[in-house]
KEKE-3310 file (N, C-alpha, C; in steps of 0.2 Angstrom, whole numbers, plus 5000, padded with zeros to 4 digits):
npx = (5102:5104:5093:5090:5099:5095:5081:5076:5066:5069:5079:5075:5061:5057:5062:5053:5041:5043:5044:5031:5025:5031:5025:5012:5006:5005:5008:5016:5026:5031:5036:5046:5055:5058:5051:5037:5020:5014:5025:5029:5017:5018:5030:5026:5015:5022:5031:5021:5016:5028:5030:5017:5007:4995:5000:4995:4980:4970:4962:4951:4961:4969:4979:4982:4990:4989:4988:5000:5007:5010:5018:5029:5033:5037:5048:5057:5058:5067:5078:5082:5084:5095:5104:5105:5111:5124:5129:5129:5139:5151:5151:5153:5164:5166:5154:5143:5135:5120:5116:5103:5090:5077:5061:5046:5034:5031:5042:5052:5049:5048:5059:5071:5073:5074:5087:5096:5102:5113:5120:5124:5132:5143:5147:5149:5152:5144:5130:5113:5098:5081:5069:5054:5040:5026:5023:5031:5046:5055:5071:5082:5076:5071:5081:5087:5098:5098:5087:5075:5066:5051:5045:5038:5048:5052:5050:5060:5071:5085:5098:5096:5099:5097:5089:5082:5070:5051:5041:5025:5016:5003:5003:5004:5001:5009:5000:4987:4986:4985:4985:4985:4978:4963:4948:4940:4946:4946:4933:4933:4943:4950:4954:4968:4968:4976:4973:4973:4970:4978:4988:4985:4990:4994:4983:4969:4960:4966:4975:4967:4959:4969:4971:4960:4950:4941:4927:4924:4919:4928:4929:4929:4935:4949:4954:4968:4977:4991:5005:5014:5005:4997:5006:5009:4996:4995:5005:5000:4990:4978:4973:4975:4989:4994:5010:5024:5038:5051:5051:5045:5053:5063:5054:5048:5059:5062:5051:5040:5030:5021:5022:5007:5002:5004:5015:5011:5012:5011:5016:5029:5033:5037:5049:5063:5072:5088:5091:5102:5106:5111:5121:5131:5128:5135:5150:5148:5139:5142:5146:5134:5126:5134:5132:5118:5117:5123:5115:5104:5108:5109:5096:5090:5095:5088:5076:5063)
npy = (4880:4872:4866:4849:4841:4829:4829:4837:4840:4830:4837:4835:4834:4847:4854:4850:4854:4868:4870:4868:4878:4889:4889:4887:4875:4858:4851:4859:4861:4848:4847:4856:4850:4839:4827:4815:4819:4812:4809:4822:4825:4815:4818:4831:4826:4818:4827:4835:4825:4823:4835:4836:4845:4851:4858:4862:4866:4857:4858:4856:4854:4864:4872:4878:4888:4883:4891:4887:4882:4893:4901:4892:4892:4905:4906:4895:4897:4909:4904:4892:4898:4906:4896:4890:4900:4901:4888:4889:4898:4891:4881:4887:4898:4910:4915:4929:4937:4945:4962:4965:4976:4984:4992:5003:5000:5012:5020:5012:5011:5025:5032:5024:5014:5021:5026:5016:5011:5020:5017:5003:5006:5012:5003:4989:4976:4973:4966:4970:4967:4971:4972:4976:4981:4984:4980:4979:4972:4961:4964:4955:4942:4941:4941:4954:4967:4981:4993:5005:5016:5024:5036:5044:5057:5057:5044:5036:5022:5021:5018:5022:5030:5046:5051:5060:5073:5075:5082:5088:5092:5099:5092:5092:5087:5097:5099:5101:5114:5121:5134:5137:5129:5134:5141:5144:5136:5123:5116:5112:5102:5085:5075:5065:5052:5045:5030:5027:5028:5029:5037:5052:5064:5062:5063:5071:5078:5084:5093:5102:5107:5113:5124:5132:5126:5116:5116:5116:5107:5096:5092:5078:5062:5051:5036:5027:5013:5011:5022:5025:5023:5034:5044:5040:5041:5055:5059:5055:5064:5063:5069:5079:5077:5074:5077:5069:5077:5073:5061:5065:5075:5073:5073:5085:5093:5089:5095:5087:5086:5099:5110:5115:5121:5126:5118:5106:5108:5099:5087:5087:5082:5069:5058:5050:5036:5026:5010:4997:4980:4970:4960:4959:4951:4952:4957:4969:4977:4989:4997:4999:5005:5017:5023:5025:5034:5045:5048:5051:5063:5071:5072:5078:5091:5096:5098:5109)
npz = (5291:5276:5263:5261:5248:5243:5244:5234:5219:5204:5191:5178:5179:5183:5172:5162:5167:5167:5153:5149:5155:5149:5137:5139:5135:5133:5121:5114:5122:5122:5109:5110:5118:5112:5115:5118:5120:5130:5138:5143:5150:5160:5167:5173:5181:5189:5196:5203:5211:5218:5225:5231:5228:5217:5201:5189:5181:5171:5156:5142:5129:5134:5147:5163:5176:5193:5209:5216:5206:5198:5207:5208:5194:5192:5200:5195:5181:5178:5184:5178:5165:5168:5172:5159:5152:5158:5156:5142:5140:5144:5136:5124:5124:5116:5114:5115:5129:5129:5135:5145:5144:5152:5151:5150:5137:5130:5132:5127:5114:5109:5114:5117:5107:5094:5096:5097:5085:5084:5095:5091:5080:5087:5096:5090:5095:5106:5112:5114:5123:5122:5134:5133:5143:5152:5164:5180:5180:5189:5194:5198:5198:5185:5177:5173:5167:5167:5171:5166:5174:5178:5189:5204:5210:5223:5226:5221:5221:5232:5226:5213:5197:5192:5177:5167:5168:5168:5157:5151:5137:5125:5109:5091:5074:5061:5050:5055:5058:5070:5081:5095:5109:5115:5122:5110:5100:5105:5104:5091:5090:5090:5104:5109:5120:5134:5140:5155:5170:5182:5180:5180:5176:5163:5156:5148:5156:5168:5162:5155:5165:5173:5164:5164:5155:5158:5157:5144:5129:5119:5101:5099:5106:5106:5112:5119:5124:5125:5126:5115:5105:5105:5101:5088:5082:5083:5074:5063:5061:5067:5079:5094:5105:5122:5124:5130:5133:5134:5126:5114:5109:5099:5088:5088:5086:5073:5067:5064:5073:5082:5096:5104:5115:5133:5145:5157:5174:5185:5181:5182:5194:5192:5186:5176:5179:5181:5185:5191:5190:5204:5202:5188:5173:5162:5155:5148:5153:5159:5149:5141:5151:5153:5141:5140:5150:5145:5133:5140:5147:5136:5132:5143:5142:5132:5137:5144)
capx = (5104:5102:5088:5094:5098:5092:5074:5074:5064:5074:5079:5071:5054:5057:5062:5047:5035:5044:5043:5024:5023:5033:5021:5005:5004:5009:5010:5021:5032:5034:5040:5052:5060:5059:5048:5030:5015:5013:5031:5028:5012:5020:5034:5022:5012:5027:5033:5015:5017:5034:5028:5011:5002:4993:5003:4992:4973:4970:4956:4951:4966:4972:4981:4983:4993:4986:4992:5006:5011:5012:5024:5035:5036:5040:5055:5061:5060:5073:5084:5084:5087:5102:5108:5107:5116:5130:5131:5131:5146:5156:5151:5155:5166:5166:5147:5141:5129:5117:5114:5096:5087:5069:5058:5040:5033:5031:5049:5056:5047:5049:5066:5077:5074:5077:5094:5100:5106:5119:5124:5127:5138:5148:5149:5146:5153:5140:5123:5108:5091:5076:5063:5048:5035:5023:5023:5037:5049:5060:5078:5086:5072:5069:5088:5088:5104:5097:5080:5074:5060:5047:5042:5039:5055:5053:5049:5065:5076:5091:5103:5094:5102:5092:5091:5079:5063:5045:5037:5020:5012:5000:5007:4999:5004:5008:4995:4981:4985:4982:4990:4985:4972:4959:4940:4938:4948:4945:4927:4935:4948:4950:4960:4970:4968:4980:4967:4976:4968:4983:4992:4980:4994:4995:4976:4967:4956:4970:4978:4961:4957:4974:4971:4953:4946:4938:4920:4924:4919:4931:4925:4929:4941:4951:4957:4973:4980:4998:5007:5017:5000:4995:5011:5008:4990:4996:5009:4995:4985:4971:4971:4980:4991:4998:5017:5029:5043:5058:5050:5043:5057:5066:5049:5047:5065:5061:5044:5035:5025:5022:5018:5001:4999:5009:5016:5007:5017:5011:5019:5036:5034:5039:5056:5065:5078:5091:5093:5106:5106:5116:5126:5131:5128:5139:5155:5146:5134:5145:5146:5127:5124:5137:5129:5111:5117:5125:5109:5099:5110:5107:5089:5089:5097:5083:5069:5062)
capy = (4874:4872:4861:4843:4841:4823:4830:4841:4836:4830:4843:4834:4836:4854:4857:4848:4859:4875:4870:4868:4885:4895:4889:4885:4870:4852:4849:4864:4859:4841:4848:4860:4846:4833:4822:4814:4823:4808:4809:4828:4824:4810:4822:4836:4823:4816:4833:4836:4819:4824:4841:4835:4850:4852:4863:4864:4865:4854:4858:4853:4857:4870:4871:4885:4887:4884:4897:4884:4881:4900:4902:4888:4894:4912:4905:4891:4899:4913:4900:4888:4903:4908:4890:4889:4905:4899:4882:4891:4902:4886:4877:4891:4904:4916:4917:4935:4937:4951:4966:4966:4983:4984:4999:5003:5000:5019:5023:5008:5013:5032:5035:5019:5010:5026:5028:5010:5011:5024:5013:4998:5009:5014:4997:4983:4969:4973:4964:4972:4964:4976:4969:4981:4978:4989:4977:4980:4966:4960:4964:4949:4936:4941:4942:4961:4970:4988:4995:5012:5016:5031:5036:5050:5058:5055:5037:5032:5019:5025:5017:5024:5036:5051:5052:5066:5074:5074:5088:5086:5098:5097:5093:5090:5087:5104:5100:5103:5121:5123:5139:5136:5127:5139:5140:5144:5131:5116:5112:5109:5097:5079:5074:5059:5051:5039:5027:5025:5033:5029:5043:5058:5070:5061:5063:5078:5082:5088:5099:5106:5110:5118:5130:5135:5124:5110:5116:5116:5101:5095:5089:5071:5060:5044:5033:5022:5010:5012:5029:5026:5023:5041:5048:5038:5044:5062:5060:5053:5069:5061:5073:5082:5072:5076:5075:5069:5080:5069:5056:5067:5080:5073:5074:5092:5096:5088:5098:5082:5088:5106:5112:5119:5123:5126:5112:5104:5108:5094:5081:5088:5078:5062:5058:5044:5034:5020:5005:4992:4974:4969:4956:4960:4945:4953:4963:4975:4981:4996:5001:5001:5010:5024:5026:5027:5040:5050:5049:5055:5070:5075:5073:5083:5097:5098:5099:5115)
capz = (5288:5269:5262:5259:5240:5241:5244:5229:5213:5199:5186:5172:5180:5183:5165:5159:5170:5164:5146:5148:5158:5144:5131:5141:5130:5133:5115:5112:5127:5120:5103:5112:5122:5108:5118:5117:5125:5136:5142:5147:5155:5166:5171:5177:5186:5194:5200:5207:5216:5223:5229:5235:5227:5210:5198:5183:5180:5164:5152:5135:5125:5138:5154:5167:5183:5200:5213:5218:5200:5196:5211:5206:5188:5192:5203:5192:5174:5177:5187:5172:5160:5170:5171:5152:5149:5161:5152:5135:5140:5145:5130:5118:5127:5112:5114:5119:5133:5128:5141:5145:5147:5152:5152:5147:5130:5127:5133:5123:5107:5107:5117:5117:5100:5089:5098:5097:5079:5085:5099:5088:5076:5091:5100:5086:5098:5112:5111:5118:5122:5125:5137:5134:5147:5156:5171:5184:5180:5195:5191:5199:5196:5178:5173:5170:5169:5168:5171:5166:5178:5178:5196:5207:5212:5230:5227:5217:5225:5234:5221:5206:5194:5189:5170:5165:5171:5164:5155:5147:5134:5119:5102:5085:5067:5058:5045:5058:5058:5077:5084:5102:5112:5119:5122:5103:5095:5108:5101:5084:5090:5093:5109:5110:5127:5137:5144:5161:5176:5187:5178:5178:5173:5156:5153:5146:5161:5172:5158:5153:5171:5175:5160:5164:5150:5160:5155:5136:5127:5113:5096:5101:5110:5104:5118:5118:5131:5125:5125:5109:5100:5105:5097:5081:5080:5082:5068:5057:5060:5070:5084:5098:5110:5127:5122:5135:5129:5133:5121:5108:5107:5092:5083:5088:5082:5065:5065:5063:5078:5085:5102:5103:5122:5138:5149:5163:5179:5190:5178:5184:5200:5190:5182:5173:5183:5179:5190:5188:5194:5209:5199:5181:5170:5156:5156:5144:5156:5161:5142:5140:5156:5152:5135:5142:5154:5140:5130:5145:5148:5130:5132:5148:5139:5127:5140:5146)
cpx = (5101:5097:5092:5093:5094:5084:5071:5071:5069:5073:5075:5063:5053:5057:5056:5041:5037:5043:5035:5022:5025:5028:5013:5002:5008:5012:5016:5027:5035:5038:5047:5057:5061:5056:5041:5026:5014:5019:5031:5023:5014:5025:5031:5018:5017:5030:5027:5015:5022:5033:5022:5006:5001:4997:4999:4984:4972:4963:4956:4955:4969:4974:4982:4986:4988:4991:4999:5011:5014:5018:5030:5038:5040:5047:5059:5063:5066:5079:5086:5087:5094:5107:5110:5112:5123:5133:5133:5138:5151:5157:5154:5157:5166:5158:5146:5135:5126:5116:5107:5093:5080:5067:5050:5039:5034:5038:5053:5055:5049:5056:5071:5078:5077:5084:5099:5104:5113:5123:5128:5133:5144:5151:5146:5147:5149:5133:5118:5101:5086:5070:5058:5042:5032:5022:5030:5041:5054:5067:5082:5082:5072:5076:5089:5094:5103:5090:5079:5067:5057:5043:5042:5046:5057:5052:5055:5069:5082:5097:5102:5097:5097:5094:5088:5072:5057:5042:5032:5017:5009:5004:5002:5003:5003:5002:4988:4980:4983:4987:4991:4978:4969:4952:4937:4940:4946:4939:4928:4940:4946:4956:4961:4972:4972:4975:4971:4975:4973:4988:4988:4984:4996:4988:4974:4964:4960:4973:4973:4959:4962:4974:4964:4949:4942:4931:4919:4924:4923:4927:4924:4935:4942:4955:4962:4976:4988:5000:5010:5011:4997:4999:5010:5002:4991:5000:5005:4990:4978:4969:4977:4982:4994:5005:5021:5036:5050:5057:5048:5048:5061:5060:5047:5053:5065:5055:5039:5029:5027:5019:5012:4998:5005:5010:5012:5012:5017:5015:5027:5038:5037:5046:5057:5072:5081:5093:5096:5105:5112:5122:5126:5132:5133:5144:5153:5141:5136:5145:5139:5125:5127:5134:5122:5112:5119:5119:5104:5101:5109:5100:5087:5090:5092:5076:5069:5064)
cpy = (4874:4866:4855:4842:4834:4823:4834:4837:4836:4835:4842:4836:4843:4857:4855:4853:4866:4876:4871:4876:4890:4895:4888:4880:4864:4850:4853:4862:4853:4843:4852:4855:4839:4826:4821:4818:4819:4808:4816:4828:4820:4814:4827:4832:4820:4821:4835:4831:4821:4830:4840:4841:4850:4858:4866:4862:4863:4855:4855:4857:4863:4868:4878:4883:4887:4889:4894:4884:4888:4902:4898:4890:4900:4911:4901:4893:4903:4909:4896:4892:4905:4902:4889:4894:4903:4893:4884:4894:4896:4882:4881:4898:4911:4919:4924:4935:4944:4955:4967:4972:4982:4991:4998:5002:5007:5021:5019:5010:5020:5035:5030:5017:5015:5027:5022:5009:5015:5020:5007:5000:5010:5007:4990:4976:4968:4971:4967:4969:4969:4972:4974:4978:4983:4986:4978:4974:4966:4959:4958:4943:4935:4942:4948:4964:4978:4989:5003:5013:5024:5031:5043:5051:5056:5048:5033:5029:5023:5024:5019:5030:5040:5052:5058:5067:5073:5081:5086:5092:5096:5098:5090:5090:5094:5104:5102:5110:5124:5128:5138:5133:5132:5137:5140:5138:5124:5113:5110:5104:5090:5078:5067:5057:5045:5036:5023:5029:5033:5035:5049:5064:5069:5061:5070:5082:5086:5094:5104:5110:5115:5124:5133:5133:5118:5110:5116:5109:5100:5092:5081:5069:5053:5042:5027:5019:5009:5019:5030:5026:5030:5045:5046:5041:5052:5063:5059:5059:5068:5065:5076:5077:5076:5073:5075:5071:5076:5063:5059:5073:5079:5074:5081:5095:5095:5091:5093:5083:5095:5106:5116:5121:5123:5120:5112:5104:5102:5088:5081:5084:5071:5063:5051:5042:5027:5016:4999:4986:4973:4965:4957:4953:4946:4958:4969:4979:4988:5000:5003:5006:5017:5027:5028:5033:5046:5052:5053:5062:5074:5076:5078:5090:5100:5100:5106:5115)
cpz = (5281:5268:5259:5251:5238:5241:5238:5223:5208:5194:5180:5173:5180:5176:5161:5161:5167:5157:5145:5150:5153:5138:5133:5137:5131:5127:5113:5116:5124:5114:5105:5115:5118:5111:5116:5122:5131:5141:5146:5152:5161:5170:5175:5182:5192:5199:5205:5213:5221:5228:5233:5234:5219:5207:5192:5183:5172:5162:5146:5131:5128:5144:5157:5174:5188:5203:5214:5211:5197:5200:5209:5199:5188:5196:5198:5185:5174:5179:5181:5166:5162:5170:5164:5149:5152:5157:5145:5135:5140:5139:5124:5121:5123:5112:5118:5122:5132:5135:5140:5148:5147:5154:5149:5140:5127:5127:5128:5115:5105:5109:5115:5110:5095:5090:5097:5091:5080:5090:5096:5083:5081:5094:5096:5090:5104:5109:5116:5117:5126:5128:5138:5137:5152:5163:5174:5184:5186:5192:5192:5196:5189:5174:5169:5172:5171:5167:5171:5168:5178:5185:5198:5210:5219:5232:5224:5222:5226:5229:5214:5204:5190:5181:5167:5168:5166:5163:5150:5144:5127:5113:5097:5079:5064:5053:5048:5059:5065:5079:5091:5104:5116:5118:5115:5099:5098:5105:5094:5084:5093:5098:5109:5117:5129:5142:5150:5166:5181:5186:5175:5174:5166:5153:5153:5152:5166:5168:5157:5160:5174:5170:5159:5158:5151:5158:5148:5134:5120:5107:5097:5104:5107:5110:5116:5124:5131:5123:5118:5103:5099:5100:5090:5078:5079:5076:5062:5056:5063:5076:5088:5104:5116:5126:5128:5131:5129:5128:5115:5105:5100:5086:5082:5084:5075:5063:5062:5067:5080:5091:5101:5110:5127:5142:5155:5169:5184:5187:5180:5190:5198:5186:5180:5177:5180:5185:5188:5193:5199:5206:5191:5178:5163:5157:5152:5147:5157:5154:5140:5145:5155:5146:5136:5146:5150:5136:5134:5146:5142:5130:5137:5146:5135:5130:5143:5154)
residu = (MET:SER:TYR:PRO:LEU:SER:LYS:LEU:PRO:PRO:LEU:ASP:LEU:ILE:ARG:GLY:PHE:VAL:ALA:VAL:GLY:ARG:ARG:MET:SER:ILE:THR:ALA:ALA:ALA:ARG:ASP:LEU:HIS:LEU:THR:GLN:SER:ALA:ILE:SER:ARG:GLN:VAL:ARG:ALA:LEU:GLU:ALA:HIS:LEU:GLY:VAL:PRO:LEU:LEU:LYS:ARG:GLY:PHE:ARG:SER:VAL:ALA:PHE:THR:SER:GLU:GLY:ALA:ARG:LEU:PHE:HIS:MET:ALA:ASP:PRO:TRP:LEU:SER:GLN:LEU:GLY:GLU:LEU:ALA:GLY:GLN:TRP:ARG:ALA:PRO:GLU:ARG:ARG:ILE:PRO:VAL:THR:VAL:THR:THR:THR:ILE:GLY:VAL:ALA:SER:LEU:TRP:LEU:LEU:PRO:ARG:LEU:GLY:GLU:PHE:GLN:ALA:GLN:HIS:PRO:ALA:VAL:ASP:VAL:ARG:VAL:ALA:ALA:ASP:ASN:ARG:LEU:LEU:ASP:ILE:GLU:ARG:ASP:GLY:VAL:ASP:ILE:ALA:ILE:ARG:TYR:THR:PRO:ARG:ASP:ALA:ALA:PRO:GLU:ALA:ALA:GLN:TRP:LEU:PHE:GLY:GLU:ALA:VAL:ALA:PRO:VAL:ALA:HIS:PRO:SER:GLN:GLY:ILE:GLY:ALA:ILE:ASP:ALA:LEU:SER:LEU:PRO:ARG:LEU:VAL:LEU:LEU:GLU:PHE:ASP:ASP:PRO:THR:ARG:PRO:TRP:LEU:GLN:TRP:ALA:GLU:TRP:LEU:GLN:ALA:HIS:GLN:LEU:GLY:SER:VAL:ARG:PRO:LYS:GLY:MET:LEU:ARG:PHE:ASN:GLN:TYR:ASP:GLN:ILE:VAL:HIS:ALA:ALA:LEU:ALA:GLY:HIS:GLY:VAL:ALA:LEU:GLY:ARG:GLN:ALA:LEU:VAL:GLU:PRO:LEU:LEU:ALA:GLN:GLN:ARG:LEU:VAL:ALA:VAL:GLY:PRO:PRO:LEU:GLN:SER:ALA:SER:ARG:HIS:ALA:TYR:PHE:MET:ILE:ARG:GLY:ALA:HIS:ALA:ARG:SER:PRO:ASP:VAL:ASP:THR:VAL:ALA:ASP:TRP:LEU:ALA:ALA:GLN:ALA:ARG:ALA:THR:ALA:ARG:MET:LEU:PRO)
# end
């Protein structure tokens, strides 16, 4: 039996709470809704009274979610967004709904964004929204149409479409004049390290150990918490990066980077997959998905 509608909190109270949660500021939420700060505060307190739990922890000029508030916000925010999109469609039928594609910051920056100009030239009537986030977004809850996920091959969801595999090899700017990394050259080199211990195959320790160089110390090491930063540092000539070949292949083809060592075999256990939402929010989702698949096939042909 469904929950009685008469017992649900009023929509205005939910809207006021979500406005505060989106900005984490009562003042900013009041501006967004064209209300006073006191009106927004009363709405949130009325919602807390209706539900019987505190939703916000209030500090001096700051607010934070309680655990109950965080749960409510993560449920209500995407629901209100979907409601707004649907209402917008009805108010303006000609309005185009963008196709939302999510992936990691590195894949978005290095693989997806450089190709979007070509897509826009081919499909000028289709709008695309890129949600780059290293957090794993919930496809249904967060209003995502297409997700490009990086995962071990045997852990991919059943409905996932394989895009291309992973290959990792050292790359550097040609100006560094590195022929190959070995016991003689390594002490003169700066290595660019991906500061994420959960992905050891993207860190130098595993590559060096696999090529009998684990006991040789490099000249130095620069660490970055985003993979695209490593590639940009390599392009600037700051050191040697472990290049994910699917992402740096265009730079290798343009000779803006050159390979300076053999690939790491253990990285091949991972691959890139495309996952689609169960319910398409736009008729253009098929167009974007087909284009992504075609781009992935071209990428796969370039990989070793």
